[in-house]
C-alpha positions, 0 to 999 in steps of 0.5 A: 256415669258412676252410677251406671258404672256401679249399676251395671257392675253390681248387676253383673255379679248378680248373675254370675253368682246366680249362675253359682248358686244355680249350678251348685243346685244342680250338682247338689240334686245330681248327686243326690240317690234317687231309689226309684228304681231300685225299690221298684225293683226289689217290690216283689221280694219283698212279703208280709208275714203275719204269724198266729199264736194260741193264746195263754189259757192262764190270762186272767180278764184285764183288770181294767174292766170295769173301770174308766179308762178311754175306748182307745186306752183300753182295747191296748190296756186289755189287749195282753188278755185276750183269749183269742188266737193273738196276731203280729205282722213284720216282714221277710224277703224270698231268697230263692224262686222256689219260695224260701223266705229270711224273717227274723224268729223273733216275728214267727217264735212260736205262731200256730199259723205262719201267713206270707202276703207276696206283693200281687196279694197271693196268700200262702201258709209257709212252714218253719224250714228252721229258726235259730233265737240266736241270731234272731233269724228264720228261714221260711217255705212257701208252697210256689216256684218261680217267685221273684227273689232278691240279690245278695250284697256283701255286709262285709263291704259295707262302710258308715256314710253309705246309702241303704233303703229299708222296705216292709210293713211298719205298722201295718203299713206294707212295702213302705221306703225308708232311707238312711245312713250306714252309722256304723258296722260291727256293733255288739249289743248287751241283750240276748243275740246282741255278743253274736251277731255283728250287728249294722248300726244305721238312721234308717226310721224302723218300726214294729213290722219292719222287724226281718225287711231287707235292707238295701244298698245302691245297687239294689243288692241285699246287705241286712236284715232290719232286726231291732231298734234302742229306743227311749219312747217305742218308737224310732230314735235315730238308733236301728241294727240289721243282721249282715247278710254275710252272717244271715247266709251262713245260717240259712245254710245250717237251716237247710242242713240241719234245721238247726245252727250249731256254734263255736264256743272257746270256753272262756269268761272276757272283760274288756280292757281299759285305759288301766289294765291295757298299761298294766299288761302292758299295752300301748292301748287299750284292745283286745279280750282279758280272760277272767275264767277258763272253763275245766274241760273247754277248748280254751282249757285244751288249747293252753289258754289262761286266765290272765291271757289279753287275746288279741286274734282269733282266726288270724282275726283282729280282737280290738274290743271284747265283744269282736271275739264271740262273733268271731268265736260263733261262726267257727264251725265246731272242731275246728282248728283254729290260731288265736294268739295271746299277751301273756306277762307282756309277750305275744305268743300263739297258740292251736286252738281246737273249737268245741261247740257251744251246748244249751247250757252255754247260752246263759252266759253269752261272754263264756260266765255262768248267769244264771242268777246274777251276783248276790243281788240277782244283777247281771252288769257290763262294761258301758260299751263304746258307741253305746247310747249309755256311752253316747250319753257320757255315762259312767258305771256299768249296766244291768242287762239282767235282773233276778229275783232277789234283793235289786229286784224288790227295790225296782232296779230294771234291765237298762240302768245304770248303776253310776255309784255305791255306797258313795263310790263311783262306779268305773267298772264291771269288776270293779262293781261285782268285787265291791258287791262280794265283800260286803257283811251279811244285811247290811244296807247299800246304796246306788246311784241309778240312772234311768230316763236320764234322771238320777236317783240314790236305790238303798238295798238291803244286802242278803 
């Protein structure tokens, strides 16, 4: 009798648990998003772009010709030496039914011919309305009308953890769909346009050919333009970056009007504020952009900004990280009067600055300081920023962002290397490293501990 009661009770519990598990499973499936309808809606607006470039006549035949190299490998080794027009592929999307298409500048830069393939297999030759290398955006136009165009969202509304979808042509596979989540917003990258674009970071799989394609939210709105990845292997490693659509449409507006983009320029050199600097300047936490230099005749000098000021707010927007400042300044039209809040001698002060125009000679200075030849070793280094791959790996030191002809280049230092120590002194920030290099005696050898691809090694360099 007792065994019967036990078996009956056990059966009831199994039924109860089974029902609960089924309920949870159904609930989980119901909460997982479906991308089918939004993909079908936006697919007609996504295009494939093929750009042909004239060959470089100065290129030589491949040094691997005639050598015992496997055929498949030989094809890749020989490719850069071909004399025929060099094609490249990317993606884009229609933003206006009259044939305006948005893509990345690097997809079409230097192209002799641009062919746009629509979703219905029609192909049209595109003209470049305008391009902006600093934001890596290009606006194209094809001779068509009544085209399906995308719906534009607001990238300012994005939050980490939100689902997003990418559509593009990775490796030529047209209209491929990948999905993931927003990992972070407002990311600055160390190279090229990185300081002037507050990138959206995602874990959506992006590969060659996805560039210029749309990043879409669950409402079917385009919120970004897939632009680049961080990788050590050359393939996707979980870090992809998109240009916010709000930034892109500001660029589009200027490209339609003038064919070029004009940006604001303050005229200061800045650096990151760490905890030690924050304490020394009377701040309770590290924030803001520390002004290291004010350029003569610049908007900053005319507005009363001084070296040693910590810019805490620009145009009413708080500066948390130093990299926030170039993004905000660049989006302000020149000749705009703007409030700049600084901390000087431990006190807050508000200045009224008339923003200048970013000129071509300033482009080598992402943060405001001329970077024509780097330091004595021919290096340009930067502080490792929170959220960067190097930071996530726990690396301390400085990140090599540019290598010019000089002593460091001759010894094999590469952009992307992390310098952790110099002359047996631990390197913690850019200012410390530059001071150490500047004070070295002529013809002295310096040893540097360099991290590359997760491996450390010492390199000895002759100081010029």
